[in-house]
Wavefront OBJ file of the C-alpha trace (Angstrom):
o trace
v 60.610 116.575 145.415
v 59.640 117.089 141.784
v 56.590 114.898 141.235
v 56.398 115.970 137.586
v 59.666 114.234 136.781
v 59.440 111.945 133.774
v 60.656 108.603 135.141
v 60.417 106.862 131.773
v 61.895 109.422 129.404
v 65.392 109.210 130.906
v 65.569 105.415 131.109
v 68.878 105.359 129.202
v 70.543 107.394 131.964
v 69.252 105.054 134.681
v 70.408 101.973 132.802
v 73.793 103.589 132.105
v 74.392 104.327 135.812
v 73.597 100.745 136.794
v 75.540 99.372 133.846
v 78.716 101.273 134.715
v 78.600 100.087 138.354
v 77.896 96.483 137.353
v 80.501 96.337 134.586
v 83.162 97.832 136.846
v 82.304 95.523 139.729
v 82.021 92.395 137.594
v 85.336 93.251 135.921
v 86.999 93.431 139.331
v 85.291 90.223 140.516
v 87.143 87.703 138.287
v 90.434 89.528 138.864
v 90.394 89.706 142.654
v 87.544 87.338 143.462
v 85.416 87.517 146.576
v 87.142 87.654 149.942
v 85.544 84.462 151.232
v 85.466 83.945 154.985
v 85.954 80.775 156.985
v 82.283 79.860 156.435
v 82.913 79.286 152.716
v 86.639 78.450 152.454
v 87.205 76.389 155.561
v 89.910 76.849 158.152
v 89.908 78.510 161.567
v 88.960 81.878 162.966
v 90.294 83.280 166.234
v 88.457 86.011 168.128
v 91.086 87.302 170.543
v 90.197 89.549 173.465
v 93.448 91.209 174.488
v 92.046 93.549 177.130
v 94.162 96.487 176.038
v 94.894 98.332 172.810
v 97.322 96.584 170.453
v 98.427 97.154 166.872
v 97.896 94.817 163.960
v 101.659 94.386 163.479
v 102.135 93.554 167.159
v 99.483 90.820 167.190
v 100.615 89.384 163.863
v 104.185 89.136 165.172
v 102.946 87.517 168.400
v 100.916 84.880 166.524
v 103.798 84.132 164.145
v 106.055 83.547 167.151
v 103.653 80.758 168.119
v 104.175 79.078 164.747
v 100.968 80.284 163.057
v 100.574 82.491 159.989
v 97.228 84.350 159.777
v 95.580 84.955 156.428
v 93.922 88.159 157.585
v 94.051 90.233 160.755
v 91.359 92.710 161.753
v 91.237 94.997 164.804
v 88.049 95.927 166.632
v 87.024 97.977 169.685
v 90.049 100.287 169.446
v 92.446 97.380 169.154
v 91.250 95.469 172.237
v 89.764 92.730 170.054
v 91.588 91.025 167.209
v 89.989 88.770 164.582
v 92.344 86.429 162.742
v 91.599 83.912 160.032
v 93.713 80.893 159.066
v 93.451 78.494 156.152
v 94.678 75.692 158.407
v 92.724 74.131 161.251
v 93.992 74.916 164.750
v 93.758 71.901 167.015
v 92.874 71.893 170.700
v 96.469 71.451 171.854
v 97.770 74.379 169.796
v 94.823 76.487 170.909
v 95.537 75.737 174.577
v 99.217 76.624 174.131
v 98.275 79.807 172.297
v 95.846 80.831 175.048
v 98.509 80.250 177.693
v 101.084 82.306 175.781
v 98.539 85.089 175.269
v 97.725 85.291 178.971
v 101.396 85.214 179.935
v 102.052 88.147 177.591
v 98.927 90.275 178.056
v 97.496 89.158 181.399
v 94.770 86.880 182.720
v 91.998 88.951 181.121
v 93.168 87.888 177.639
v 91.171 85.090 176.043
v 90.557 83.366 172.697
v 87.450 81.979 171.051
v 88.034 79.645 168.130
v 85.743 78.432 165.343
v 86.722 75.885 162.696
v 84.970 74.882 159.471
v 85.979 71.828 157.477
v 86.871 72.729 153.840
v 84.469 70.112 152.432
v 81.637 71.405 154.579
v 82.552 74.982 153.597
v 82.274 74.158 149.881
v 78.924 72.468 150.474
v 77.746 75.492 152.454
v 78.765 77.873 149.663
v 76.927 75.745 147.100
v 73.760 75.624 149.199
v 73.906 79.368 149.826
v 74.065 80.047 146.076
v 71.214 77.621 145.424
v 69.186 79.272 148.209
v 69.509 82.724 146.663
v 68.678 81.328 143.209
v 65.625 79.389 144.423
v 64.340 82.417 146.335
v 64.676 84.623 143.252
v 63.002 82.118 140.922
v 60.224 81.510 143.446
v 59.539 85.234 143.625
v 59.473 85.443 139.824
v 56.961 82.574 139.605
v 54.725 84.266 142.172
v 54.814 87.565 140.290
v 54.095 85.737 137.016
v 51.003 84.111 138.516
v 49.870 87.233 140.328
v 50.538 89.671 137.473
v 51.997 88.652 134.094
v 55.233 87.260 132.723
v 56.561 90.693 131.686
v 56.269 91.922 135.261
v 57.949 88.729 136.491
v 60.944 89.033 134.153
v 61.338 92.738 134.950
v 61.223 91.969 138.687
v 63.759 89.150 138.302
v 66.177 91.405 136.391
v 65.757 94.009 139.128
v 66.546 91.425 141.826
v 69.712 90.252 140.094
v 70.663 93.909 139.589
v 70.490 94.504 143.363
v 72.310 91.299 144.312
v 75.088 91.875 141.764
v 75.656 95.451 142.913
v 76.138 94.263 146.519
v 78.508 91.514 145.342
v 80.397 93.982 143.126
v 80.925 96.407 146.012
v 82.167 93.651 148.320
v 84.560 92.402 145.636
v 85.818 95.920 144.990
v 86.303 96.802 148.667
v 87.739 93.347 149.519
v 85.283 92.882 152.398
v 84.892 89.399 153.809
v 81.909 87.383 152.601
v 80.357 85.056 155.176
v 76.934 83.637 156.058
v 75.669 86.992 157.315
v 76.353 88.355 153.822
v 73.967 85.776 152.352
v 71.348 86.738 154.935
v 71.790 90.394 153.954
v 71.400 89.621 150.233
v 68.204 87.630 150.864
v 66.855 90.480 153.011
v 67.620 92.966 150.241
v 65.916 90.727 147.689
v 62.806 90.611 149.885
v 62.737 94.378 150.339
v 63.353 95.093 146.674
v 60.611 92.779 145.383
v 58.145 94.188 147.909
v 58.805 97.746 146.743
v 58.685 96.694 143.079
v 55.372 94.854 143.487
v 53.782 97.957 145.046
v 54.567 99.919 141.862
v 53.566 97.038 139.584
v 50.277 96.664 141.420
v 49.521 100.356 140.898
v 50.379 100.009 137.178
v 47.998 97.073 136.884
v 45.199 98.947 138.656
v 45.673 102.016 136.481
v 45.597 99.882 133.330
v 41.948 99.071 134.070
v 40.944 102.720 133.678
v 43.427 103.824 130.995
v 43.148 103.459 127.238
v 46.472 102.169 125.954
v 46.770 102.663 122.210
v 50.081 104.523 121.829
v 53.547 104.260 123.352
v 52.891 107.643 124.966
v 49.890 106.145 126.775
v 52.131 103.526 128.392
v 54.644 106.216 129.266
v 51.997 108.300 131.036
v 50.687 105.178 132.768
v 54.075 104.232 134.226
v 54.927 107.802 135.199
v 51.607 108.312 136.960
v 51.863 104.973 138.770
v 55.371 105.734 140.048
v 54.304 109.216 141.172
v 51.362 107.769 143.088
v 53.620 105.383 145.010
v 56.710 107.596 145.193
v 56.069 109.056 148.650
v 55.546 105.579 150.081
v 58.691 104.222 148.387
v 60.904 107.125 149.489
v 59.611 107.112 153.074
v 60.165 103.368 153.382
v 63.637 103.618 151.840
v 64.740 106.466 154.133
v 63.493 104.554 157.193
v 65.303 101.307 156.415
v 68.480 103.104 155.267
v 68.632 104.998 158.575
v 68.267 101.679 160.392
v 71.032 100.014 158.386
v 73.303 103.063 158.746
v 72.764 103.099 162.516
v 73.673 99.407 162.721
v 76.778 100.006 160.615
v 77.980 102.997 162.655
v 76.871 102.026 166.168
v 76.553 98.245 165.976
v 79.208 95.714 166.999
v 81.959 94.736 164.583
v 80.493 91.249 164.236
v 77.531 92.595 162.194
v 79.302 95.476 160.440
v 79.679 93.627 157.135
v 76.037 92.553 157.345
v 74.985 96.166 157.945
v 77.103 97.417 155.035
v 75.619 94.822 152.663
v 72.151 95.841 153.826
v 72.928 99.535 153.346
v 74.240 99.083 149.793
v 71.479 96.657 148.857
v 68.634 98.767 150.242
v 69.763 101.846 148.313
v 70.164 99.736 145.171
v 66.769 98.100 145.775
v 64.997 101.430 146.144
v 66.708 102.722 143.016
v 65.894 99.656 140.911
v 62.245 99.606 141.980
v 61.690 103.182 140.808
v 64.142 103.547 137.926
v 64.810 100.058 136.531
v 61.979 97.518 136.903
v 59.089 99.663 135.632
v 61.184 100.973 132.746
v 62.002 97.422 131.634
v 58.286 96.582 131.611
v 57.519 99.786 129.680
v 60.158 99.082 127.014
v 58.913 95.530 126.606
v 55.289 96.658 126.273
v 56.288 99.405 123.831
v 58.160 96.943 121.653
v 55.150 94.579 121.580
v 52.879 97.489 120.650
v 55.115 98.506 117.746
v 55.219 94.904 116.504
v 51.427 94.678 116.496
v 51.212 97.898 114.503
l 1 2 3 4 5 6 7 8 9 10 11 12 13 14 15 16 17 18 19 20 21 22 23 24 25 26 27 28 29 30 31 32 33 34 35 36 37 38 39 40 41 42 43 44 45 46 47 48 49 50 51 52 53 54 55 56 57 58 59 60 61 62 63 64 65 66 67 68 69 70 71 72 73 74 75 76 77 78 79 80 81 82 83 84 85 86 87 88 89 90 91 92 93 94 95 96 97 98 99 100 101 102 103 104 105 106 107 108 109 110 111 112 113 114 115 116 117 118 119 120 121 122 123 124 125 126 127 128 129 130 131 132 133 134 135 136 137 138 139 140 141 142 143 144 145 146 147 148 149 150 151 152 153 154 155 156 157 158 159 160 161 162 163 164 165 166 167 168 169 170 171 172 173 174 175 176 177 178 179 180 181 182 183 184 185 186 187 188 189 190 191 192 193 194 195 196 197 198 199 200 201 202 203 204 205 206 207 208 209 210 211 212 213 214 215 216 217 218 219 220 221 222 223 224 225 226 227 228 229 230 231 232 233 234 235 236 237 238 239 240 241 242 243 244 245 246 247 248 249 250 251 252 253 254 255 256 257 258 259 260 261 262 263 264 265 266 267 268 269 270 271 272 273 274 275 276 277 278 279 280 281 282 283 284 285 286 287 288 289 290 291 292 293 294
């Protein structure tokens, strides 16, 4: 690892990389929208255990024969499990008839688990989830403002929104379902990202006490030295948590795969923004204030 790398000098490249990803993702978002799950749109979800390998076309045809039209169909465990989502609510009588038909076709081992969310409750849940993420982000910014200064707080807040938007952009682009576990993943990423950012900010603040800051170059050296001093810690932490998220994504059950993917994308973005985005924003702001005073 090159510890003599100038982390501030190439800030335009870092911002350009993030900007391209965000612009592309946020351009796709209004066109395709998020693939909202039952938790946020309402309707029913069927988790079908067939007990033997089936194809998506086969199960879709079987369900349609029972008078139901699934919105999405997803296979898991080599086709032995099928996850189907419906915009309509499936009542108890239809569910019982469907379970009977499934067992008659595929055997007694076949079974269905159903979950239903009322559309009104789903909209309320989506609204509260958005408010929760917003309140958490603002609360973090207020803490950083009290603990450090307002420039650090704004830089940290921009970094947090950068990480959250990149996760959202990827999910919109890949058309992956967004459910409650996605919100949990985003909040976890926000917590990790702000923790890593504060470590660097704290080192910048400590180094400011022993550094004479009269020129823009002084601030540049300050930020570079602070990042270098915390770089090993940041990289080691990032590699550890990324390995954990990757292991969950590859080896974990299908029920948490989307959660693991959101974590994986968000953790990489959080590590990147802590080193290459947040400190650079603070540096540019400080540099601008210094030039104005002069």
